[in-house]
C-alpha positions as CSV (number, residue, x, y, z in Angstrom):
1,M,0.2,0.3,0.0
2,A,2.6,2.4,1.0
3,E,4.4,1.9,-2.5
4,E,1.5,3.3,-4.0
5,M,2.1,6.5,-3.0
6,V,5.6,6.9,-3.6
7,Q,6.2,9.3,-7.1
8,T,8.0,7.7,-9.8
9,E,10.5,9.7,-12.0
10,G,8.8,11.6,-14.6
11,E,5.6,11.1,-12.8
12,Q,3.6,14.5,-12.4
13,L,1.4,14.7,-9.2
14,E,-1.7,16.4,-9.9
15,D,-3.0,19.3,-7.9
16,P,-7.0,18.9,-7.1
17,I,-7.5,22.4,-6.8
18,L,-6.2,22.6,-10.2
19,E,-8.3,20.0,-11.3
20,H,-11.5,21.7,-9.7
21,E,-14.0,22.3,-12.4
22,G,-14.6,26.1,-11.5
23,Y,-10.8,26.7,-11.1
24,D,-10.9,29.2,-14.4
25,D,-14.1,31.0,-13.5
26,T,-12.6,34.1,-11.7
27,E,-14.7,36.8,-13.6
28,S,-16.5,39.1,-11.2
29,I,-20.2,38.5,-11.2
30,I,-21.0,41.6,-8.6
31,G,-20.6,44.7,-10.7
32,I,-22.5,47.4,-12.7
33,W,-21.7,47.3,-16.5
34,G,-19.1,45.0,-16.4
35,H,-17.2,46.9,-13.6
36,P,-16.7,44.7,-10.4
37,L,-18.2,46.6,-7.7
38,H,-15.8,45.5,-4.9
39,A,-12.7,46.7,-6.6
40,M,-14.5,50.0,-7.2
41,S,-15.5,50.1,-3.6
42,V,-12.3,49.2,-1.8
43,A,-10.6,52.5,-2.4
44,F,-13.0,54.6,0.2
45,P,-12.5,52.7,3.6
46,V,-8.8,52.4,2.5
47,A,-8.6,56.4,1.9
48,L,-10.4,57.1,5.1
49,T,-8.5,54.7,7.4
50,F,-5.7,56.9,6.3
51,C,-7.6,60.0,6.8
52,T,-8.2,58.8,10.5
53,F,-4.9,58.4,11.0
54,G,-3.7,61.2,9.6
55,A,-6.7,63.7,11.5
56,D,-5.3,62.2,14.8
57,A,-1.9,62.8,14.5
58,L,-3.0,66.6,13.3
59,Y,-4.8,66.5,16.5
60,W,-1.9,65.5,18.4
61,W,0.3,67.9,16.9
62,S,-1.9,71.3,16.5
63,G,-4.6,70.5,19.4
64,E,-7.3,71.9,16.9
65,L,-10.6,70.4,17.7
66,F,-11.7,70.1,14.1
67,W,-8.9,67.6,13.7
68,A,-10.6,65.4,16.2
69,R,-14.3,65.9,14.8
70,A,-12.7,65.1,11.3
71,A,-11.2,62.0,12.8
72,I,-14.6,60.7,14.0
73,W,-16.2,61.2,10.5
74,A,-13.5,59.5,8.8
75,A,-13.4,56.7,11.7
76,G,-17.2,56.2,10.8
77,T,-17.2,56.7,7.2
78,A,-14.5,54.3,6.7
79,F,-16.3,51.4,8.5
80,L,-19.6,51.9,6.6
81,F,-17.8,52.0,3.8
82,G,-16.1,49.0,4.8
83,L,-19.5,47.2,5.5
84,A,-20.3,47.8,1.7
85,A,-16.9,46.9,0.2
86,G,-17.0,44.0,2.5
87,A,-20.5,42.7,1.4
88,T,-19.4,42.7,-2.0
89,G,-16.1,40.9,-1.5
90,T,-17.9,38.4,0.4
91,A,-20.8,37.7,-2.2
92,E,-17.8,37.2,-4.8
93,L,-15.9,35.1,-2.8
94,L,-19.1,32.8,-2.2
95,M,-20.6,33.2,-5.7
96,V,-17.8,32.6,-8.0
97,P,-16.0,29.2,-7.7
98,G,-12.5,30.3,-8.9
99,I,-12.2,32.8,-6.1
100,R,-13.8,30.4,-3.8
101,I,-11.1,27.6,-4.3
102,R,-8.3,29.7,-3.7
103,A,-6.9,29.8,-0.2
104,P,-5.1,33.4,-0.7
105,A,-8.8,34.7,-1.4
106,W,-9.8,33.6,2.2
107,S,-7.0,34.9,3.8
108,H,-7.6,38.2,2.1
109,F,-11.1,37.8,3.4
110,V,-10.4,36.8,6.9
111,I,-7.4,40.4,7.4
112,A,-10.6,42.3,5.8
113,V,-12.8,41.1,8.5
114,L,-10.1,42.0,11.0
115,L,-9.6,45.3,9.7
116,L,-13.6,46.0,9.7
117,S,-13.6,45.0,13.4
118,I,-10.9,47.6,14.2
119,L,-12.7,50.4,12.1
120,G,-15.9,49.9,13.5
121,A,-14.0,49.5,17.3
122,N,-12.0,52.7,16.1
123,W,-15.3,54.7,15.6
124,G,-17.1,53.2,18.3
125,Y,-14.5,54.3,21.0
126,R,-15.1,58.0,19.3
127,L,-18.6,57.9,20.0
128,Q,-18.7,58.9,23.6
129,G,-16.3,61.8,22.9
130,F,-14.5,62.2,20.1
131,E,-11.8,65.0,21.6
132,A,-10.8,62.8,24.6
133,A,-10.7,59.6,22.6
134,V,-7.8,60.5,20.3
135,L,-4.8,60.4,22.4
136,P,-3.6,58.0,23.2
137,Y,-5.9,55.3,22.3
138,G,-7.3,56.5,19.2
139,I,-4.1,57.4,17.1
140,L,-3.3,54.0,18.6
141,I,-6.2,52.2,17.1
142,S,-5.9,54.0,13.8
143,G,-2.3,53.4,13.5
144,F,-2.7,49.9,13.7
145,S,-5.9,49.9,11.5
146,V,-3.4,51.3,8.8
147,L,-1.0,48.5,8.8
148,V,-3.8,46.3,8.9
149,V,-5.2,47.9,5.8
150,M,-2.1,47.9,4.2
151,V,-1.8,44.3,4.5
152,T,-5.3,43.4,3.5
153,G,-4.6,45.9,0.5
154,W,-1.4,44.0,-0.4
155,H,-3.6,40.4,-0.5
156,G,-6.3,42.2,-2.4
157,G,-3.9,43.3,-5.1
158,K,-1.9,40.0,-5.3
159,L,-5.4,38.4,-5.9
160,V,-6.1,40.7,-8.5
161,F,-2.4,41.4,-10.2
162,D,-1.6,37.8,-9.9
163,Y,-4.5,35.8,-10.2
164,R,-7.0,38.0,-12.0
165,L,-9.5,37.4,-9.8
166,G,-13.0,39.4,-9.2
167,T,-11.9,41.2,-12.3
168,S,-14.2,41.7,-15.6
169,K,-12.5,40.1,-18.8
170,G,-15.0,42.1,-20.9
171,S,-17.7,40.9,-23.6
């Protein structure tokens, strides 16, 4: 029995993932006129995550109340837009077989859910008093969310550029 498991010279092992019938089915199905919604919507929470951190840093530097107020708005909007981007990404992950079968897509999903949790915590923490929330914990949470958004963005970009997942191949 163990002898059957040994690979002979010249014999190629078959990857069951590559042999999956939906492996090459990676085109986005959640879109408008061929434009993938997830790819279009992720820019907003990414940018707003950086804006929250920037507003926190400017509040720390200047002491101007405007920046603390800008940070709570950026944090809340990042979270809400992140939910929308997450909904479209989750739909793509679950509905497209060629995306669902790949482990890197699930890694991106898990990190993105972590990011949404941090963005929601950052916004929620500020709701009780946005000015007092900035230092020290608000800026620390914002800094951590910037690191997490960079990691999940890198993973998402790798899925698009290396594997062409969730893209539109045109008509």
